[in-house]
N, C-alpha and C positions, 0 to 999 in steps of 0.2 A: 561166656555170658549165656544165660538161659532165659527164655521168655517167661513172663509171669502175667497172669490175668488179673491185674489190679483194676479196680473200678475206674471208668473213664473220668469221673468227677475229680479224681485225685491227680490228674495229669499235670495241671498247672502248678500244683503245690510241690511237685517232686524236687525241683531244684532248690526251693526254699528249705525243704526238709533235709536235703543232702548236700547243701553247699559246702560243708566242711570236708566232705569226701573229696571234692575237687581241690579245695584250698590246701588240704594237707598232703594230697597225693600227687599233685601235678604242678606245683608252683615252688618258687624259691629253691630250685635245684633238685627237687624231689623226684622229678621225672626225666630220665635221660633223653627221651624223644623230644621233649621241649628244649632242654639245654643244648643238646648236640645237633638238633635238626630244625625244629620249628622256629625257635627264636633267631638263629642265624639266617634262615631263609627270609623271615619277616624283616629283619634289619636290612638285608640286602635289597629287598623289593621296595621298601619304604624309604630308602636312602634319598635324600634331597627333598622329600615332601615337607611342606611348610604347615599344612593344616590337615590333621589326620582324624578321621572318625573310626573308632574301634567299636564295632557292632558285636554285642555279646561279649563285653569286655571281661566278664567274670570278676576276679579279684584284681584285675588291672595289670597283669605282668607285661602284656604286649603294649598297653598304653604307656607304661613306664619306660619300656624299651624305646618307643617312638619319641617320647619326651626327651630322653637322654640323647637321641639323635638330632635334636634341635627343632622338633616340630611342636606346634601348639596342638594339644590332643584333647578330644572329648571322648569319653568312654561311656557307652550305654549298655545297660543290662536290664532284663525284666525282673530280676530277682533282688529283692531288698537286701538279703543276706550278703550277696556278692557286692552290691554297690556300697554297702556300709563297710565291708572289709577292704575294698579298693580305696575308699576314702581314708580309712584308718592307716593303710600302708603308705599313702601319700605318693610322692614322686613327681608332682607337678601337673598331672592331668586333671581335668574337670570331669566329674562323674554325675550321672543322673539315671533314674529308672525309666526305661522305655523298651518296648519290643521292636523287633526289626521291621515289622509291617507298618509301623507308624513312627517314623523318626522325627522327633520334635526339634528339627533344625531347618534353617532356611535353604531353599533350593540353590544349588551351585556354590555352596559355602565351603567346600573342602576340595583339596587337590588330590587327596588319597583317602581311601577307606579300606578297612580290613575286617574280615569275618573269619575267625579261626575256630574250627570245630564247633560251628554254631548251626549251620543250615540243616544238618542232619537231625536237629531237634525242633525245627520250625515247620508248622503246618502250612501257613500262608506263604508259600515260597514265592509265588508270582508277585504278590504284593510287596514282599520284602526286597526282591531284586529290583522292582520298579522304584522303590524308595531309595535304594543305593544309587541308581542312575539319576534320580532327581537331585540328590544332595551333592553330587559331584559336579565340579565345573567341567566344561568341555576340555577334553584331553586328560582328565583326571584318571587316576589308576585305582582299580579295585583288586585287592589281593584276597583271593578266595581259597581258603584251606578247608579240606574235608577229610574225615575218615574215608579212605578209599571205598567207593561204592561196591567194589568186588567183595570186600570183607563184611559189608553190611546187608547182604542179601538175606531174605527170609530163611531161617533154619541153617544158616552157614555155621561152620564149626570144624573142629579137628576130627579127623577120621583116623583111627588106629586100625589099619587094614591087615588083619592076621591071615587073610585068605591068600594073599600074594606070597610068593617065595623068592627072595626073602620078604618079610613083612615090611610095609611102608606106612608112614604117617604123613598125612597131607591135609590141606584145607579144602573142605567141601564148599563149592559155590552153589548157592541156592538159585531160585528163579529170578535171575538178574533183571529181566525186563518188567517185572511186576512191582509197582509201587506198594510199599507195605509199611505199616506202623506197628511197632511192638514196644512193650515196656519190659526192660531187661534188668535182671539182677546182676549188676556189674561188680558187686562185692556183697558179702553177706549182709542182708537186710537193707541194701542200698539199691533203689530202683530208679532207672532213668529211661525216659522215652527216646526212642530212635525211629527215624523215618528213612527207609531206603528208597532211593530214586536212582535210575540209571544215569550215567554221565550225560547222555544226550539231553535229558530233561533239563539239566542245569545249563548246559552250553546253549541250547536253543532259547531258553528264557533270557539268558544274558544277551544274546544277539538281538532278540526281539526288543530289548530295551536299550540298544545302542552301546552295549558293553562288549567290545570285540576282543576275542582272545589273542593275546600276543605271545604268551609262553605257557607251557604246561609242563609240570614236573611230577614225576612219580619216583621219588628217591627210595633207595633201599633202606630198610631199617638200620638205624645207627648202631655202632658197636656196643654202646652202653646198654641199649635195650636188649640186644641179643645176649649179653652177658647175664642180664637179670632173667630173661625169658628163654631159657635154654631149649624149651620145647619148640620154639619158633625157628631154631637154627635150620631145621630141615626145609623150611619155606622162606629162607632169607632172601630169595629173589622175588618174592611177592611183596609189592609195596603196600604199606599201611596208610600212607599219606598221599593225598592228591592236592596239588597246588595249581590254581589257575590264576594267571596274571592278566588282567583285562584293562583296556583303555576305553574311556568314554569317547564316542565319536564326536568330532568337532562340528 
């Protein structure tokens, strides 16, 4: 992925413009990281939940998963193209257009919430985490999934080091402690905004809002992903996914 200097005014329209990139490439079995790793983890952590809020639902694959697990689910997304596609695909959840910083639901109305690969695209992170805490009932669970912050540092990327003998290929970690926003070309002519924050930034904001960390997972990339991305095999011990399971204080 390479940075691109697209005008700031276009940021909010990027997901509308490129919703099909996500729908075609990461849903309905197209992406092995979702099918082999993300969806099973989400199903396990949401097991037993009765009322689930899926924040940044996209086209609704996690909302459908939670519905199939027996929960009543509301999926929210700020992108009309995603909400319309989620509604078209059905599956029993209710969908509406809304951003994470202003959730249009009653306080304490859910016993579980999930945000999967969402907060790395959100500017108003403190407001969004405060909203998650507001809508959860005491003891409610928040499942927080992120692209691992180590991989989203500014100017991170593959290094093919021919100076070493023998040569090595490895992932360069950029200035990890600096919060940074960039617009990246994730596929030819597809531009998406990413915001890097260190892990402590998220954990402290969660704690400040009474969302206390119970479990943290950094799973290795799954076999299906490594089979498709052979260049990543040399860094197969570097996690691409970060999962935080939090509980709202009583």
